[in-house]
N, CA, C and O atoms as CSV, one atom per row, in Angstrom:
chain,resi,resn,atom,element,x,y,z
A,1,UNK,N,N,9.742,-14.906,-35.651
A,1,UNK,CA,C,8.439,-14.434,-36.035
A,1,UNK,C,C,7.475,-14.598,-34.882
A,1,UNK,O,O,7.509,-15.619,-34.195
A,2,UNK,N,N,6.627,-13.633,-34.655
A,2,UNK,CA,C,5.646,-13.734,-33.600
A,2,UNK,C,C,4.310,-14.165,-34.186
A,2,UNK,O,O,3.582,-13.356,-34.761
A,3,UNK,N,N,3.997,-15.440,-34.035
A,3,UNK,CA,C,2.762,-15.986,-34.593
A,3,UNK,C,C,1.589,-15.767,-33.639
A,3,UNK,O,O,0.446,-16.011,-34.026
A,4,UNK,N,N,1.827,-15.318,-32.416
A,4,UNK,CA,C,0.784,-15.229,-31.407
A,4,UNK,C,C,-0.194,-14.089,-31.624
A,4,UNK,O,O,-1.217,-14.048,-30.941
A,5,UNK,N,N,0.061,-13.165,-32.531
A,5,UNK,CA,C,-0.831,-12.038,-32.768
A,5,UNK,C,C,-2.011,-12.409,-33.663
A,5,UNK,O,O,-2.889,-11.579,-33.898
A,6,UNK,N,N,-2.042,-13.608,-34.151
A,6,UNK,CA,C,-3.097,-14.037,-35.061
A,6,UNK,C,C,-4.418,-14.198,-34.328
A,6,UNK,O,O,-4.459,-14.560,-33.152
A,7,UNK,N,N,-5.503,-13.918,-35.055
A,7,UNK,CA,C,-6.838,-14.051,-34.475
A,7,UNK,C,C,-7.296,-15.500,-34.437
A,7,UNK,O,O,-7.948,-15.920,-33.481
A,8,UNK,N,N,-6.959,-16.272,-35.473
A,8,UNK,CA,C,-7.391,-17.667,-35.542
A,8,UNK,C,C,-6.560,-18.525,-34.596
A,8,UNK,O,O,-5.374,-18.270,-34.391
A,9,UNK,N,N,-7.187,-19.531,-34.029
A,9,UNK,CA,C,-6.496,-20.459,-33.143
A,9,UNK,C,C,-5.502,-21.277,-33.955
A,9,UNK,O,O,-5.870,-21.895,-34.954
A,10,UNK,N,N,-4.244,-21.282,-33.530
A,10,UNK,CA,C,-3.199,-21.984,-34.253
A,10,UNK,C,C,-2.786,-23.220,-33.473
A,10,UNK,O,O,-2.701,-23.203,-32.245
A,11,UNK,N,N,-2.535,-24.277,-34.202
A,11,UNK,CA,C,-2.090,-25.531,-33.614
A,11,UNK,C,C,-0.604,-25.671,-33.882
A,11,UNK,O,O,-0.165,-25.598,-35.030
A,12,UNK,N,N,0.178,-25.875,-32.817
A,12,UNK,CA,C,1.609,-26.119,-32.965
A,12,UNK,C,C,1.872,-27.603,-32.758
A,12,UNK,O,O,1.177,-28.266,-31.988
A,13,UNK,N,N,2.875,-28.114,-33.448
A,13,UNK,CA,C,3.166,-29.536,-33.420
A,13,UNK,C,C,4.284,-29.845,-32.441
A,13,UNK,O,O,5.257,-29.098,-32.344
A,14,UNK,N,N,4.141,-30.962,-31.708
A,14,UNK,CA,C,5.186,-31.398,-30.789
A,14,UNK,C,C,6.364,-32.010,-31.542
A,14,UNK,O,O,7.512,-31.887,-31.115
A,15,UNK,N,N,6.080,-32.658,-32.646
A,15,UNK,CA,C,7.108,-33.292,-33.467
A,15,UNK,C,C,7.102,-32.632,-34.837
A,15,UNK,O,O,6.102,-32.048,-35.253
A,16,UNK,N,N,8.230,-32.732,-35.532
A,16,UNK,CA,C,8.309,-32.149,-36.871
A,16,UNK,C,C,7.319,-32.833,-37.802
A,16,UNK,O,O,7.262,-34.060,-37.883
A,17,UNK,N,N,6.550,-32.025,-38.494
A,17,UNK,CA,C,5.654,-32.543,-39.514
A,17,UNK,C,C,6.189,-32.056,-40.856
A,17,UNK,O,O,6.055,-30.883,-41.203
A,18,UNK,N,N,6.787,-32.960,-41.592
A,18,UNK,CA,C,7.394,-32.611,-42.873
A,18,UNK,C,C,6.339,-32.448,-43.951
A,18,UNK,O,O,5.328,-33.150,-43.974
A,19,UNK,N,N,6.598,-31.504,-44.843
A,19,UNK,CA,C,5.705,-31.230,-45.970
A,19,UNK,C,C,6.574,-30.785,-47.143
A,19,UNK,O,O,7.799,-30.727,-47.028
A,20,UNK,N,N,5.945,-30.475,-48.257
A,20,UNK,CA,C,6.659,-30.043,-49.450
A,20,UNK,C,C,5.945,-28.862,-50.069
A,20,UNK,O,O,4.718,-28.857,-50.177
A,21,UNK,N,N,6.712,-27.858,-50.476
A,21,UNK,CA,C,6.171,-26.751,-51.259
A,21,UNK,C,C,6.415,-27.068,-52.722
A,21,UNK,O,O,7.505,-27.502,-53.095
A,22,UNK,N,N,5.406,-26.851,-53.549
A,22,UNK,CA,C,5.497,-27.145,-54.982
A,22,UNK,C,C,5.017,-25.928,-55.750
A,22,UNK,O,O,3.931,-25.410,-55.490
A,23,UNK,N,N,5.828,-25.471,-56.699
A,23,UNK,CA,C,5.450,-24.329,-57.520
A,23,UNK,C,C,4.136,-24.571,-58.238
A,23,UNK,O,O,3.847,-25.702,-58.631
A,24,UNK,N,N,3.337,-23.535,-58.414
A,24,UNK,CA,C,2.031,-23.692,-59.061
A,24,UNK,C,C,2.169,-24.187,-60.497
A,24,UNK,O,O,1.237,-24.778,-61.042
A,25,UNK,N,N,3.335,-23.947,-61.116
A,25,UNK,CA,C,3.572,-24.447,-62.472
A,25,UNK,C,C,4.340,-25.772,-62.473
A,25,UNK,O,O,4.627,-26.319,-63.537
A,26,UNK,N,N,4.671,-26.285,-61.291
A,26,UNK,CA,C,5.348,-27.577,-61.172
A,26,UNK,C,C,6.835,-27.557,-61.456
A,26,UNK,O,O,7.453,-28.619,-61.532
A,27,UNK,N,N,7.437,-26.374,-61.618
A,27,UNK,CA,C,8.855,-26.308,-61.996
A,27,UNK,C,C,9.808,-26.359,-60.813
A,27,UNK,O,O,11.010,-26.527,-61.021
A,28,UNK,N,N,9.326,-26.220,-59.577
A,28,UNK,CA,C,10.213,-26.274,-58.416
A,28,UNK,C,C,9.492,-26.915,-57.236
A,28,UNK,O,O,8.263,-26.958,-57.182
A,29,UNK,N,N,10.292,-27.412,-56.290
A,29,UNK,CA,C,9.767,-27.930,-55.036
A,29,UNK,C,C,10.818,-27.763,-53.953
A,29,UNK,O,O,12.015,-27.742,-54.240
A,30,UNK,N,N,10.377,-27.645,-52.718
A,30,UNK,CA,C,11.282,-27.537,-51.566
A,30,UNK,C,C,10.670,-28.256,-50.377
A,30,UNK,O,O,9.460,-28.207,-50.157
A,31,UNK,N,N,11.519,-28.920,-49.620
A,31,UNK,CA,C,11.075,-29.525,-48.374
A,31,UNK,C,C,10.855,-28.432,-47.341
A,31,UNK,O,O,11.539,-27.408,-47.351
A,32,UNK,N,N,9.906,-28.654,-46.459
A,32,UNK,CA,C,9.645,-27.700,-45.386
A,32,UNK,C,C,9.097,-28.452,-44.177
A,32,UNK,O,O,8.786,-29.642,-44.246
A,33,UNK,N,N,8.990,-27.727,-43.078
A,33,UNK,CA,C,8.435,-28.267,-41.847
A,33,UNK,C,C,7.299,-27.351,-41.415
A,33,UNK,O,O,7.459,-26.131,-41.384
A,34,UNK,N,N,6.159,-27.933,-41.082
A,34,UNK,CA,C,5.048,-27.148,-40.550
A,34,UNK,C,C,5.383,-26.726,-39.129
A,34,UNK,O,O,5.642,-27.572,-38.273
A,35,UNK,N,N,5.379,-25.436,-38.874
A,35,UNK,CA,C,5.589,-24.928,-37.521
A,35,UNK,C,C,4.261,-24.900,-36.784
A,35,UNK,O,O,4.150,-25.372,-35.653
A,36,UNK,N,N,3.254,-24.337,-37.447
A,36,UNK,CA,C,1.906,-24.291,-36.901
A,36,UNK,C,C,0.917,-24.132,-38.037
A,36,UNK,O,O,1.296,-23.807,-39.162
A,37,UNK,N,N,-0.347,-24.360,-37.738
A,37,UNK,CA,C,-1.387,-24.284,-38.761
A,37,UNK,C,C,-2.690,-23.814,-38.116
A,37,UNK,O,O,-2.958,-24.087,-36.946
A,38,UNK,N,N,-3.487,-23.106,-38.906
A,38,UNK,CA,C,-4.818,-22.676,-38.488
A,38,UNK,C,C,-5.730,-22.791,-39.704
A,38,UNK,O,O,-5.279,-23.184,-40.780
A,39,UNK,N,N,-6.996,-22.456,-39.545
A,39,UNK,CA,C,-7.914,-22.518,-40.683
A,39,UNK,C,C,-7.461,-21.639,-41.848
A,39,UNK,O,O,-7.462,-22.107,-42.987
A,40,UNK,N,N,-7.073,-20.379,-41.605
A,40,UNK,CA,C,-6.730,-19.531,-42.755
A,40,UNK,C,C,-5.297,-19.663,-43.268
A,40,UNK,O,O,-5.015,-19.183,-44.366
A,41,UNK,N,N,-4.378,-20.289,-42.532
A,41,UNK,CA,C,-3.003,-20.341,-43.017
A,41,UNK,C,C,-2.087,-21.192,-42.160
A,41,UNK,O,O,-2.534,-21.963,-41.311
A,42,UNK,N,N,-0.770,-21.030,-42.408
A,42,UNK,CA,C,0.217,-21.844,-41.703
A,42,UNK,C,C,1.541,-21.115,-41.610
A,42,UNK,O,O,1.811,-20.179,-42.362
A,43,UNK,N,N,2.358,-21.562,-40.676
A,43,UNK,CA,C,3.738,-21.126,-40.550
A,43,UNK,C,C,4.635,-22.279,-40.939
A,43,UNK,O,O,4.408,-23.411,-40.512
A,44,UNK,N,N,5.663,-22.009,-41.749
A,44,UNK,CA,C,6.543,-23.049,-42.271
A,44,UNK,C,C,8.000,-22.667,-42.093
A,44,UNK,O,O,8.342,-21.484,-42.072
A,45,UNK,N,N,8.856,-23.667,-41.964
A,45,UNK,CA,C,10.301,-23.467,-41.998
A,45,UNK,C,C,10.808,-24.189,-43.231
A,45,UNK,O,O,10.579,-25.387,-43.400
A,46,UNK,N,N,11.499,-23.453,-44.095
A,46,UNK,CA,C,11.928,-23.990,-45.386
A,46,UNK,C,C,13.379,-24.446,-45.323
A,46,UNK,O,O,14.221,-23.794,-44.707
A,47,UNK,N,N,13.659,-25.572,-45.968
A,47,UNK,CA,C,15.025,-26.072,-46.098
A,47,UNK,C,C,15.653,-25.450,-47.337
A,47,UNK,O,O,15.070,-25.510,-48.419
A,48,UNK,N,N,16.824,-24.860,-47.197
A,48,UNK,CA,C,17.522,-24.295,-48.344
A,48,UNK,C,C,17.096,-22.875,-48.667
A,48,UNK,O,O,16.544,-22.165,-47.827
A,49,UNK,N,N,17.364,-22.482,-49.897
A,49,UNK,CA,C,17.107,-21.119,-50.345
A,49,UNK,C,C,15.615,-20.811,-50.445
A,49,UNK,O,O,14.798,-21.709,-50.646
A,50,UNK,N,N,15.273,-19.543,-50.305
A,50,UNK,CA,C,13.874,-19.110,-50.428
A,50,UNK,C,C,13.664,-18.262,-51.688
A,50,UNK,O,O,12.612,-17.640,-51.840
A,51,UNK,N,N,14.643,-18.229,-52.585
A,51,UNK,CA,C,14.542,-17.420,-53.804
A,51,UNK,C,C,13.338,-17.789,-54.654
A,51,UNK,O,O,12.770,-16.930,-55.328
A,52,UNK,N,N,12.947,-19.039,-54.631
A,52,UNK,CA,C,11.832,-19.510,-55.445
A,52,UNK,C,C,10.498,-18.890,-55.036
A,52,UNK,O,O,9.538,-18.965,-55.803
A,53,UNK,N,N,10.409,-18.291,-53.876
A,53,UNK,CA,C,9.137,-17.738,-53.390
A,53,UNK,C,C,8.764,-16.414,-54.049
A,53,UNK,O,O,7.781,-15.783,-53.660
A,54,UNK,N,N,9.535,-15.995,-55.033
A,54,UNK,CA,C,9.186,-14.779,-55.777
A,54,UNK,C,C,7.826,-14.924,-56.457
A,54,UNK,O,O,7.134,-13.930,-56.676
A,55,UNK,N,N,7.443,-16.143,-56.790
A,55,UNK,CA,C,6.158,-16.381,-57.455
A,55,UNK,C,C,4.975,-16.101,-56.532
A,55,UNK,O,O,3.878,-15.805,-57.005
A,56,UNK,N,N,5.186,-16.191,-55.247
A,56,UNK,CA,C,4.187,-15.918,-54.202
A,56,UNK,C,C,3.012,-16.887,-54.197
A,56,UNK,O,O,2.216,-16.849,-53.259
A,57,UNK,N,N,2.864,-17.745,-55.188
A,57,UNK,CA,C,1.772,-18.723,-55.208
A,57,UNK,C,C,2.353,-20.112,-55.402
A,57,UNK,O,O,3.232,-20.318,-56.239
A,58,UNK,N,N,1.856,-21.062,-54.620
A,58,UNK,CA,C,2.390,-22.412,-54.669
A,58,UNK,C,C,1.439,-23.348,-53.956
A,58,UNK,O,O,0.418,-22.927,-53.413
A,59,UNK,N,N,1.790,-24.627,-53.964
A,59,UNK,CA,C,1.018,-25.638,-53.261
A,59,UNK,C,C,1.802,-26.104,-52.048
A,59,UNK,O,O,3.030,-26.182,-52.089
A,60,UNK,N,N,1.098,-26.411,-50.974
A,60,UNK,CA,C,1.666,-27.046,-49.798
A,60,UNK,C,C,1.169,-28.481,-49.815
A,60,UNK,O,O,-0.012,-28.740,-49.584
A,61,UNK,N,N,2.084,-29.423,-50.091
A,61,UNK,CA,C,1.731,-30.847,-50.138
A,61,UNK,C,C,1.915,-31.429,-48.750
A,61,UNK,O,O,3.007,-31.382,-48.183
A,62,UNK,N,N,0.846,-31.973,-48.212
A,62,UNK,CA,C,0.867,-32.489,-46.849
A,62,UNK,C,C,1.050,-33.999,-46.789
A,62,UNK,O,O,1.181,-34.565,-45.704
A,63,UNK,N,N,1.061,-34.656,-47.948
A,63,UNK,CA,C,1.272,-36.096,-47.997
A,63,UNK,C,C,2.270,-36.415,-49.100
A,63,UNK,O,O,2.447,-35.626,-50.029
A,64,UNK,N,N,2.910,-37.548,-49.003
A,64,UNK,CA,C,3.894,-37.944,-50.014
A,64,UNK,C,C,3.255,-38.178,-51.378
A,64,UNK,O,O,3.905,-37.987,-52.405
A,65,UNK,N,N,2.008,-38.584,-51.401
A,65,UNK,CA,C,1.324,-38.859,-52.663
A,65,UNK,C,C,0.753,-37.595,-53.298
A,65,UNK,O,O,0.369,-37.615,-54.468
A,66,UNK,N,N,0.691,-36.498,-52.548
A,66,UNK,CA,C,0.147,-35.254,-53.076
A,66,UNK,C,C,-1.364,-35.178,-53.010
A,66,UNK,O,O,-1.956,-34.227,-53.521
A,67,UNK,N,N,-2.002,-36.162,-52.391
A,67,UNK,CA,C,-3.457,-36.164,-52.314
A,67,UNK,C,C,-3.988,-35.171,-51.281
A,67,UNK,O,O,-5.124,-34.710,-51.398
A,68,UNK,N,N,-3.195,-34.844,-50.290
A,68,UNK,CA,C,-3.583,-33.826,-49.300
A,68,UNK,C,C,-2.727,-32.596,-49.559
A,68,UNK,O,O,-1.511,-32.624,-49.369
A,69,UNK,N,N,-3.376,-31.507,-49.999
A,69,UNK,CA,C,-2.631,-30.297,-50.326
A,69,UNK,C,C,-3.490,-29.069,-50.083
A,69,UNK,O,O,-4.703,-29.169,-49.904
A,70,UNK,N,N,-2.848,-27.913,-50.079
A,70,UNK,CA,C,-3.522,-26.621,-49.991
A,70,UNK,C,C,-2.860,-25.670,-50.974
A,70,UNK,O,O,-1.638,-25.664,-51.118
A,71,UNK,N,N,-3.668,-24.871,-51.645
A,71,UNK,CA,C,-3.142,-23.779,-52.466
A,71,UNK,C,C,-2.762,-22.663,-51.509
A,71,UNK,O,O,-3.511,-22.359,-50.580
A,72,UNK,N,N,-1.596,-22.045,-51.729
A,72,UNK,CA,C,-1.094,-21.040,-50.788
A,72,UNK,C,C,-0.645,-19.769,-51.478
A,72,UNK,O,O,-0.310,-19.756,-52.663
A,73,UNK,N,N,-0.650,-18.713,-50.704
A,73,UNK,CA,C,-0.100,-17.434,-51.115
A,73,UNK,C,C,0.841,-16.979,-50.012
A,73,UNK,O,O,0.503,-17.041,-48.830
A,74,UNK,N,N,2.016,-16.524,-50.401
A,74,UNK,CA,C,2.990,-16.043,-49.433
A,74,UNK,C,C,2.486,-14.763,-48.775
A,74,UNK,O,O,2.061,-13.832,-49.459
A,75,UNK,N,N,2.534,-14.721,-47.449
A,75,UNK,CA,C,2.136,-13.538,-46.698
A,75,UNK,C,C,3.365,-12.822,-46.160
A,75,UNK,O,O,3.468,-11.599,-46.244
A,76,UNK,N,N,4.310,-13.604,-45.600
A,76,UNK,CA,C,5.473,-13.009,-44.967
A,76,UNK,C,C,6.660,-13.955,-45.068
A,76,UNK,O,O,6.514,-15.172,-44.959
A,77,UNK,N,N,7.837,-13.377,-45.279
A,77,UNK,CA,C,9.079,-14.136,-45.343
A,77,UNK,C,C,10.054,-13.536,-44.345
A,77,UNK,O,O,10.333,-12.338,-44.384
A,78,UNK,N,N,10.575,-14.372,-43.446
A,78,UNK,CA,C,11.522,-13.928,-42.425
A,78,UNK,C,C,12.621,-14.981,-42.315
A,78,UNK,O,O,12.525,-15.915,-41.519
A,79,UNK,N,N,13.667,-14.818,-43.127
A,79,UNK,CA,C,14.740,-15.810,-43.149
A,79,UNK,C,C,14.234,-17.115,-43.741
A,79,UNK,O,O,13.778,-17.149,-44.884
A,80,UNK,N,N,14.313,-18.198,-42.958
A,80,UNK,CA,C,13.841,-19.508,-43.402
A,80,UNK,C,C,12.384,-19.762,-43.015
A,80,UNK,O,O,11.820,-20.785,-43.402
A,81,UNK,N,N,11.767,-18.860,-42.263
A,81,UNK,CA,C,10.380,-19.046,-41.849
A,81,UNK,C,C,9.449,-18.191,-42.696
A,81,UNK,O,O,9.732,-17.029,-42.985
A,82,UNK,N,N,8.334,-18.794,-43.085
A,82,UNK,CA,C,7.352,-18.086,-43.908
A,82,UNK,C,C,5.966,-18.256,-43.304
A,82,UNK,O,O,5.681,-19.216,-42.588
A,83,UNK,N,N,5.133,-17.304,-43.617
A,83,UNK,CA,C,3.726,-17.356,-43.270
A,83,UNK,C,C,2.946,-17.421,-44.571
A,83,UNK,O,O,3.193,-16.637,-45.487
A,84,UNK,N,N,1.997,-18.362,-44.657
A,84,UNK,CA,C,1.207,-18.517,-45.873
A,84,UNK,C,C,-0.274,-18.438,-45.548
A,84,UNK,O,O,-0.706,-18.760,-44.442
A,85,UNK,N,N,-1.032,-18.006,-46.531
A,85,UNK,CA,C,-2.494,-17.958,-46.447
A,85,UNK,C,C,-3.031,-18.995,-47.415
A,85,UNK,O,O,-2.580,-19.080,-48.557
A,86,UNK,N,N,-4.000,-19.787,-46.956
A,86,UNK,CA,C,-4.623,-20.763,-47.839
A,86,UNK,C,C,-5.571,-20.029,-48.777
A,86,UNK,O,O,-6.331,-19.157,-48.356
A,87,UNK,N,N,-5.516,-20.398,-50.064
A,87,UNK,CA,C,-6.301,-19.738,-51.103
A,87,UNK,C,C,-7.255,-20.758,-51.708
A,87,UNK,O,O,-6.884,-21.906,-51.956
A,88,UNK,N,N,-8.476,-20.326,-51.939
A,88,UNK,CA,C,-9.484,-21.247,-52.465
A,88,UNK,C,C,-9.313,-21.533,-53.955
A,88,UNK,O,O,-9.520,-22.672,-54.375
A,89,UNK,N,N,-8.937,-20.529,-54.779
A,89,UNK,CA,C,-8.767,-20.788,-56.217
A,89,UNK,C,C,-7.929,-19.693,-56.866
A,89,UNK,O,O,-7.806,-18.580,-56.355
A,90,UNK,N,N,-7.362,-20.053,-58.008
A,90,UNK,CA,C,-6.731,-19.066,-58.871
A,90,UNK,C,C,-6.836,-19.576,-60.292
A,90,UNK,O,O,-6.958,-20.780,-60.518
A,91,UNK,N,N,-6.789,-18.671,-61.244
A,91,UNK,CA,C,-6.840,-19.058,-62.653
A,91,UNK,C,C,-5.592,-18.546,-63.341
A,91,UNK,O,O,-4.955,-17.607,-62.866
A,92,UNK,N,N,-5.247,-19.152,-64.445
A,92,UNK,CA,C,-4.039,-18.780,-65.179
A,92,UNK,C,C,-4.399,-17.885,-66.359
A,92,UNK,O,O,-5.558,-17.504,-66.527
A,93,UNK,N,N,-3.422,-17.559,-67.157
A,93,UNK,CA,C,-3.666,-16.797,-68.375
A,93,UNK,C,C,-3.718,-15.299,-68.173
A,93,UNK,O,O,-4.393,-14.599,-68.928
A,94,UNK,N,N,-3.019,-14.791,-67.170
A,94,UNK,CA,C,-2.973,-13.350,-66.980
A,94,UNK,C,C,-4.156,-12.775,-66.217
A,94,UNK,O,O,-4.093,-11.631,-65.766
A,95,UNK,N,N,-5.219,-13.528,-66.062
A,95,UNK,CA,C,-6.386,-13.064,-65.316
A,95,UNK,C,C,-6.451,-13.817,-64.000
A,95,UNK,O,O,-7.352,-14.626,-63.782
A,96,UNK,N,N,-5.510,-13.553,-63.140
A,96,UNK,CA,C,-5.410,-14.272,-61.887
A,96,UNK,C,C,-6.452,-13.776,-60.898
A,96,UNK,O,O,-6.600,-12.574,-60.676
A,97,UNK,N,N,-7.161,-14.709,-60.316
A,97,UNK,CA,C,-8.152,-14.392,-59.298
A,97,UNK,C,C,-7.774,-15.155,-58.041
A,97,UNK,O,O,-7.768,-16.386,-58.038
A,98,UNK,N,N,-7.464,-14.442,-56.990
A,98,UNK,CA,C,-7.144,-15.069,-55.712
A,98,UNK,C,C,-8.242,-14.737,-54.727
A,98,UNK,O,O,-8.701,-13.597,-54.662
A,99,UNK,N,N,-8.658,-15.708,-53.971
A,99,UNK,CA,C,-9.617,-15.466,-52.920
A,99,UNK,C,C,-9.115,-16.191,-51.678
A,99,UNK,O,O,-9.026,-17.418,-51.653
A,100,UNK,N,N,-8.792,-15.426,-50.667
A,100,UNK,CA,C,-8.296,-16.028,-49.431
A,100,UNK,C,C,-9.411,-16.822,-48.779
A,100,UNK,O,O,-10.578,-16.433,-48.819
A,101,UNK,N,N,-9.038,-17.930,-48.184
A,101,UNK,CA,C,-10.005,-18.784,-47.523
A,101,UNK,C,C,-10.389,-18.183,-46.171
A,101,UNK,O,O,-9.534,-17.722,-45.414
A,102,UNK,N,N,-11.660,-18.196,-45.890
A,102,UNK,CA,C,-12.103,-17.796,-44.563
A,102,UNK,C,C,-12.048,-19.048,-43.685
A,102,UNK,O,O,-11.962,-20.155,-44.217
A,103,UNK,N,N,-12.095,-18.909,-42.373
A,103,UNK,CA,C,-11.982,-20.069,-41.497
A,103,UNK,C,C,-13.001,-21.176,-41.778
A,103,UNK,O,O,-12.736,-22.343,-41.487
A,104,UNK,N,N,-14.155,-20.830,-42.335
A,104,UNK,CA,C,-15.169,-21.844,-42.605
A,104,UNK,C,C,-15.072,-22.434,-43.998
A,104,UNK,O,O,-15.803,-23.371,-44.315
A,105,UNK,N,N,-14.176,-21.903,-44.851
A,105,UNK,CA,C,-14.109,-22.342,-46.233
A,105,UNK,C,C,-12.960,-23.276,-46.554
A,105,UNK,O,O,-12.890,-23.774,-47.678
A,106,UNK,N,N,-12.065,-23.534,-45.631
A,106,UNK,CA,C,-10.881,-24.307,-45.947
A,106,UNK,C,C,-11.258,-25.771,-46.145
A,106,UNK,O,O,-11.512,-26.506,-45.190
A,107,UNK,N,N,-11.286,-26.165,-47.399
A,107,UNK,CA,C,-11.491,-27.562,-47.764
A,107,UNK,C,C,-11.188,-27.692,-49.246
A,107,UNK,O,O,-11.479,-26.785,-50.025
A,108,UNK,N,N,-10.613,-28.796,-49.630
A,108,UNK,CA,C,-10.300,-29.054,-51.044
A,108,UNK,C,C,-10.902,-30.352,-51.457
A,108,UNK,O,O,-10.759,-30.760,-52.610
């Protein structure tokens, strides 16, 4: 994947930074590695199958306790690597509202 075409400044990590993807309904989780991150989104490498990403919405847990997280929406899937956009909110019950985070809005 070519992450260099992005407008936002992306930070790449020298060492693996492990994280966890968690389904928005809590029914699935997968280990992943942060490849890079920026204000509006991140690049991830997923361990195992990517079939669970059909839901397109999930949480990225950045700490073992789950206290540091971001709501995400799948942007692109390329093998084991994915691109996600951080989302500010969504609601359940069939009336889903997604609003992508702008670079100045990313905070939970």
